[in-house]
All heavy atoms as TSV, in Angstrom:
chain	resi	resn	atom	element	x	y	z
A	1	ALA	N	N	-47.111	111.379	77.431
A	1	ALA	CA	C	-47.836	110.220	77.288
A	1	ALA	C	C	-49.312	110.317	77.944
A	1	ALA	O	O	-49.424	111.130	78.836
A	1	ALA	CB	C	-47.107	109.029	78.076
A	2	SER	N	N	-50.244	109.622	77.340
A	2	SER	CA	C	-51.649	109.826	77.803
A	2	SER	C	C	-51.814	109.036	78.992
A	2	SER	O	O	-51.054	108.086	79.397
A	2	SER	CB	C	-52.567	109.239	76.669
A	2	SER	OG	O	-52.415	107.852	76.560
A	3	LYS	N	N	-52.914	109.314	79.835
A	3	LYS	CA	C	-53.107	108.635	80.984
A	3	LYS	C	C	-53.389	107.114	80.846
A	3	LYS	O	O	-53.080	106.296	81.638
A	3	LYS	CB	C	-54.355	109.254	81.797
A	3	LYS	CG	C	-53.922	110.612	82.392
A	3	LYS	CD	C	-55.079	111.133	83.253
A	3	LYS	CE	C	-54.652	112.443	83.949
A	3	LYS	NZ	N	-55.749	112.968	84.801
A	4	ALA	N	N	-54.163	106.884	79.657
A	4	ALA	CA	C	-54.480	105.461	79.397
A	4	ALA	C	C	-53.171	104.688	79.169
A	4	ALA	O	O	-52.965	103.529	79.699
A	4	ALA	CB	C	-55.352	105.447	78.142
A	5	ALA	N	N	-52.252	105.244	78.369
A	5	ALA	CA	C	-50.931	104.514	78.116
A	5	ALA	C	C	-50.215	104.301	79.428
A	5	ALA	O	O	-49.595	103.265	79.660
A	5	ALA	CB	C	-50.113	105.245	77.106
A	6	LEU	N	N	-50.202	105.393	80.246
A	6	LEU	CA	C	-49.363	105.353	81.486
A	6	LEU	C	C	-50.044	104.275	82.377
A	6	LEU	O	O	-49.324	103.466	82.980
A	6	LEU	CB	C	-49.451	106.662	82.190
A	6	LEU	CG	C	-48.514	106.811	83.336
A	6	LEU	CD1	C	-47.122	106.779	82.922
A	6	LEU	CD2	C	-48.691	108.281	84.051
A	7	GLY	N	N	-51.308	104.217	82.463
A	7	GLY	CA	C	-52.014	103.149	83.282
A	7	GLY	C	C	-51.698	101.839	82.772
A	7	GLY	O	O	-51.470	100.899	83.624
A	8	ALA	N	N	-51.562	101.549	81.501
A	8	ALA	CA	C	-51.350	100.271	80.949
A	8	ALA	C	C	-49.886	99.877	81.366
A	8	ALA	O	O	-49.700	98.741	81.696
A	8	ALA	CB	C	-51.457	100.292	79.403
A	9	VAL	N	N	-48.910	100.814	81.336
A	9	VAL	CA	C	-47.623	100.460	81.616
A	9	VAL	C	C	-47.490	100.116	83.111
A	9	VAL	O	O	-46.851	99.225	83.486
A	9	VAL	CB	C	-46.677	101.695	81.253
A	9	VAL	CG1	C	-45.197	101.484	81.868
A	9	VAL	CG2	C	-46.580	101.909	79.831
A	10	MET	N	N	-48.171	100.949	83.950
A	10	MET	CA	C	-48.141	100.689	85.371
A	10	MET	C	C	-48.627	99.278	85.699
A	10	MET	O	O	-48.176	98.599	86.497
A	10	MET	CB	C	-48.927	101.748	86.060
A	10	MET	CG	C	-48.289	103.132	86.124
A	10	MET	SD	S	-46.741	103.217	87.142
A	10	MET	CE	C	-47.636	103.296	88.721
A	11	ARG	N	N	-49.788	98.955	85.061
A	11	ARG	CA	C	-50.408	97.670	85.319
A	11	ARG	C	C	-49.490	96.587	84.860
A	11	ARG	O	O	-49.310	95.588	85.579
A	11	ARG	CB	C	-51.759	97.636	84.528
A	11	ARG	CG	C	-52.616	96.415	84.999
A	11	ARG	CD	C	-53.989	96.504	84.262
A	11	ARG	NE	N	-54.695	97.793	84.501
A	11	ARG	CZ	C	-55.125	98.587	83.500
A	11	ARG	NH1	N	-54.895	98.244	82.237
A	11	ARG	NH2	N	-55.712	99.730	83.774
A	12	LYS	N	N	-48.782	96.757	83.783
A	12	LYS	CA	C	-47.922	95.754	83.301
A	12	LYS	C	C	-46.743	95.520	84.302
A	12	LYS	O	O	-46.424	94.347	84.648
A	12	LYS	CB	C	-47.338	96.205	82.018
A	12	LYS	CG	C	-46.551	95.137	81.168
A	12	LYS	CD	C	-46.179	95.604	79.801
A	12	LYS	CE	C	-45.614	94.575	78.952
A	12	LYS	NZ	N	-45.155	95.052	77.662
A	13	LEU	N	N	-46.226	96.688	84.865
A	13	LEU	CA	C	-45.118	96.523	85.805
A	13	LEU	C	C	-45.634	95.771	87.101
A	13	LEU	O	O	-44.919	95.020	87.736
A	13	LEU	CB	C	-44.630	97.949	86.177
A	13	LEU	CG	C	-43.787	98.588	85.026
A	13	LEU	CD1	C	-43.360	99.998	85.442
A	13	LEU	CD2	C	-42.440	97.765	84.892
A	14	VAL	N	N	-46.811	96.147	87.455
A	14	VAL	CA	C	-47.356	95.572	88.765
A	14	VAL	C	C	-47.451	94.078	88.480
A	14	VAL	O	O	-47.133	93.241	89.442
A	14	VAL	CB	C	-48.721	96.214	89.112
A	14	VAL	CG1	C	-49.389	95.321	90.209
A	14	VAL	CG2	C	-48.566	97.636	89.542
A	15	HIS	N	N	-47.993	93.598	87.366
A	15	HIS	CA	C	-48.151	92.246	87.116
A	15	HIS	C	C	-46.797	91.481	87.114
A	15	HIS	O	O	-46.640	90.354	87.601
A	15	HIS	CB	C	-48.896	91.975	85.829
A	15	HIS	CG	C	-50.375	92.089	85.866
A	15	HIS	ND1	N	-51.122	91.191	86.649
A	15	HIS	CD2	C	-51.353	93.104	85.445
A	15	HIS	CE1	C	-52.448	91.548	86.637
A	15	HIS	NE2	N	-52.554	92.712	85.910
A	16	GLN	N	N	-45.782	92.150	86.571
A	16	GLN	CA	C	-44.483	91.645	86.455
A	16	GLN	C	C	-43.878	91.434	87.935
A	16	GLN	O	O	-43.301	90.348	88.239
A	16	GLN	CB	C	-43.589	92.488	85.638
A	16	GLN	CG	C	-43.695	92.363	84.182
A	16	GLN	CD	C	-42.757	93.172	83.357
A	16	GLN	OE1	O	-42.154	94.113	83.856
A	16	GLN	NE2	N	-42.560	92.834	82.191
A	17	CYS	N	N	-44.179	92.486	88.741
A	17	CYS	CA	C	-43.636	92.299	90.125
A	17	CYS	C	C	-44.360	91.177	90.832
A	17	CYS	O	O	-43.608	90.425	91.561
A	17	CYS	CB	C	-44.011	93.667	90.842
A	17	CYS	SG	S	-42.881	95.016	90.346
A	18	PHE	N	N	-45.633	91.041	90.741
A	18	PHE	CA	C	-46.341	89.918	91.422
A	18	PHE	C	C	-45.764	88.670	90.925
A	18	PHE	O	O	-45.622	87.668	91.642
A	18	PHE	CB	C	-47.847	90.103	91.149
A	18	PHE	CG	C	-48.487	90.958	92.166
A	18	PHE	CD1	C	-49.181	92.154	91.750
A	18	PHE	CD2	C	-48.481	90.710	93.616
A	18	PHE	CE1	C	-49.793	92.901	92.656
A	18	PHE	CE2	C	-49.070	91.479	94.480
A	18	PHE	CZ	C	-49.782	92.587	93.982
A	19	GLY	N	N	-45.579	88.552	89.573
A	19	GLY	CA	C	-45.111	87.237	89.006
A	19	GLY	C	C	-43.720	86.926	89.609
A	19	GLY	O	O	-43.452	85.786	89.849
A	20	VAL	N	N	-42.819	87.901	89.699
A	20	VAL	CA	C	-41.570	87.578	90.322
A	20	VAL	C	C	-41.648	87.135	91.717
A	20	VAL	O	O	-40.994	86.260	92.173
A	20	VAL	CB	C	-40.621	88.919	90.249
A	20	VAL	CG1	C	-39.432	88.717	91.094
A	20	VAL	CG2	C	-40.292	89.209	88.799
A	21	LEU	N	N	-42.545	87.933	92.452
A	21	LEU	CA	C	-42.674	87.426	93.932
A	21	LEU	C	C	-43.262	86.058	94.054
A	21	LEU	O	O	-42.797	85.322	94.799
A	21	LEU	CB	C	-43.673	88.487	94.575
A	21	LEU	CG	C	-43.163	89.853	94.813
A	21	LEU	CD1	C	-44.145	90.739	95.342
A	21	LEU	CD2	C	-41.931	89.777	95.825
A	22	LYS	N	N	-44.228	85.749	93.206
A	22	LYS	CA	C	-44.708	84.434	93.288
A	22	LYS	C	C	-43.697	83.327	92.961
A	22	LYS	O	O	-43.536	82.330	93.682
A	22	LYS	CB	C	-45.951	84.294	92.234
A	22	LYS	CG	C	-47.285	84.841	92.850
A	22	LYS	CD	C	-48.322	84.658	91.884
A	22	LYS	CE	C	-49.588	85.269	92.361
A	22	LYS	NZ	N	-50.655	85.105	91.337
A	23	THR	N	N	-42.958	83.463	91.895
A	23	THR	CA	C	-41.915	82.502	91.432
A	23	THR	C	C	-40.845	82.474	92.511
A	23	THR	O	O	-40.311	81.410	92.884
A	23	THR	CB	C	-41.313	82.824	90.160
A	23	THR	OG1	O	-40.903	84.238	90.150
A	23	THR	CG2	C	-42.424	82.685	89.006
A	24	ARG	N	N	-40.525	83.608	93.104
A	24	ARG	CA	C	-39.445	83.597	94.143
A	24	ARG	C	C	-39.905	82.806	95.382
A	24	ARG	O	O	-39.114	82.042	95.975
A	24	ARG	CB	C	-39.117	85.072	94.462
A	24	ARG	CG	C	-37.922	85.134	95.482
A	24	ARG	CD	C	-37.531	86.592	95.670
A	24	ARG	NE	N	-37.031	87.222	94.502
A	24	ARG	CZ	C	-36.850	88.506	94.417
A	24	ARG	NH1	N	-37.219	89.280	95.376
A	24	ARG	NH2	N	-36.330	88.991	93.252
A	25	MET	N	N	-41.169	83.017	95.742
A	25	MET	CA	C	-41.603	82.289	96.978
A	25	MET	C	C	-41.633	80.733	96.696
A	25	MET	O	O	-41.209	80.035	97.620
A	25	MET	CB	C	-43.077	82.801	97.234
A	25	MET	CG	C	-42.979	84.078	98.160
A	25	MET	SD	S	-44.587	84.496	98.842
A	25	MET	CE	C	-45.470	85.236	97.568
A	26	LYS	N	N	-42.124	80.394	95.478
A	26	LYS	CA	C	-42.059	78.925	95.147
A	26	LYS	C	C	-40.696	78.398	95.147
A	26	LYS	O	O	-40.405	77.390	95.668
A	26	LYS	CB	C	-42.747	78.731	93.803
A	26	LYS	CG	C	-44.235	78.879	93.792
A	26	LYS	CD	C	-44.860	78.575	92.431
A	26	LYS	CE	C	-46.256	78.797	92.429
A	26	LYS	NZ	N	-46.939	78.668	90.989
A	27	TRP	N	N	-39.748	79.197	94.604
A	27	TRP	CA	C	-38.334	78.768	94.497
A	27	TRP	C	C	-37.776	78.614	95.903
A	27	TRP	O	O	-37.109	77.696	96.209
A	27	TRP	CB	C	-37.629	79.779	93.736
A	27	TRP	CG	C	-36.120	79.424	93.394
A	27	TRP	CD1	C	-35.765	78.588	92.388
A	27	TRP	CD2	C	-35.007	79.690	94.141
A	27	TRP	NE1	N	-34.358	78.420	92.492
A	27	TRP	CE2	C	-33.864	79.098	93.527
A	27	TRP	CE3	C	-34.786	80.544	95.408
A	27	TRP	CZ2	C	-32.640	79.207	94.033
A	27	TRP	CZ3	C	-33.504	80.508	95.814
A	27	TRP	CH2	C	-32.466	80.018	95.203
A	28	ASP	N	N	-38.132	79.544	96.809
A	28	ASP	CA	C	-37.584	79.486	98.158
A	28	ASP	C	C	-38.098	78.244	98.796
A	28	ASP	O	O	-37.349	77.605	99.557
A	28	ASP	CB	C	-37.985	80.814	98.944
A	28	ASP	CG	C	-37.096	81.941	98.630
A	28	ASP	OD1	O	-36.055	81.694	98.026
A	28	ASP	OD2	O	-37.559	83.038	98.977
A	29	GLU	N	N	-39.318	77.948	98.536
A	29	GLU	CA	C	-39.951	76.661	99.265
A	29	GLU	C	C	-39.256	75.448	98.802
A	29	GLU	O	O	-38.825	74.582	99.618
A	29	GLU	CB	C	-41.457	76.566	98.867
A	29	GLU	CG	C	-42.261	77.566	99.733
A	29	GLU	CD	C	-43.734	77.514	99.260
A	29	GLU	OE1	O	-44.096	76.579	98.502
A	29	GLU	OE2	O	-44.486	78.382	99.797
A	30	ASN	N	N	-38.970	75.353	97.536
A	30	ASN	CA	C	-38.349	74.227	96.885
A	30	ASN	C	C	-36.874	74.201	97.426
A	30	ASN	O	O	-36.366	73.092	97.717
A	30	ASN	CB	C	-38.248	74.267	95.382
A	30	ASN	CG	C	-39.698	74.120	94.878
A	30	ASN	OD1	O	-40.592	73.605	95.489
A	30	ASN	ND2	N	-39.894	74.642	93.646
A	31	TYR	N	N	-36.260	75.272	97.529
A	31	TYR	CA	C	-34.826	75.392	97.899
A	31	TYR	C	C	-34.688	74.951	99.343
A	31	TYR	O	O	-33.816	74.133	99.789
A	31	TYR	CB	C	-34.354	76.785	97.728
A	31	TYR	CG	C	-32.854	76.854	98.115
A	31	TYR	CD1	C	-31.908	76.642	97.206
A	31	TYR	CD2	C	-32.477	77.531	99.331
A	31	TYR	CE1	C	-30.536	76.687	97.483
A	31	TYR	CE2	C	-31.054	77.649	99.602
A	31	TYR	CZ	C	-30.187	77.207	98.716
A	31	TYR	OH	O	-28.811	77.369	99.042
A	32	ALA	N	N	-35.675	75.517	100.257
A	32	ALA	CA	C	-35.619	75.169	101.664
A	32	ALA	C	C	-35.839	73.573	101.807
A	32	ALA	O	O	-35.264	72.952	102.676
A	32	ALA	CB	C	-36.708	75.913	102.356
A	33	ALA	N	N	-36.722	73.023	101.043
A	33	ALA	CA	C	-37.143	71.649	101.089
A	33	ALA	C	C	-35.895	70.741	100.720
A	33	ALA	O	O	-35.691	69.711	101.312
A	33	ALA	CB	C	-38.262	71.301	100.305
A	34	THR	N	N	-35.144	71.122	99.687
A	34	THR	CA	C	-34.053	70.327	99.264
A	34	THR	C	C	-32.758	70.669	100.072
A	34	THR	O	O	-31.848	69.734	100.136
A	34	THR	CB	C	-33.775	70.594	97.727
A	34	THR	OG1	O	-33.502	72.018	97.602
A	34	THR	CG2	C	-34.962	70.162	96.957
A	35	ALA	N	N	-32.648	71.719	100.636
A	35	ALA	CA	C	-31.406	72.069	101.430
A	35	ALA	C	C	-31.223	71.290	102.643
A	35	ALA	O	O	-32.155	70.983	103.344
A	35	ALA	CB	C	-31.336	73.600	101.746
């Protein structure tokens, strides 16, 4: 695989990870508030 393709895949994974972390933190806040 070329470096450009590898970089694009890595960036995609990083964004996915940040998205999961953000939604998980929001979910935890809502859960704590309702619990």
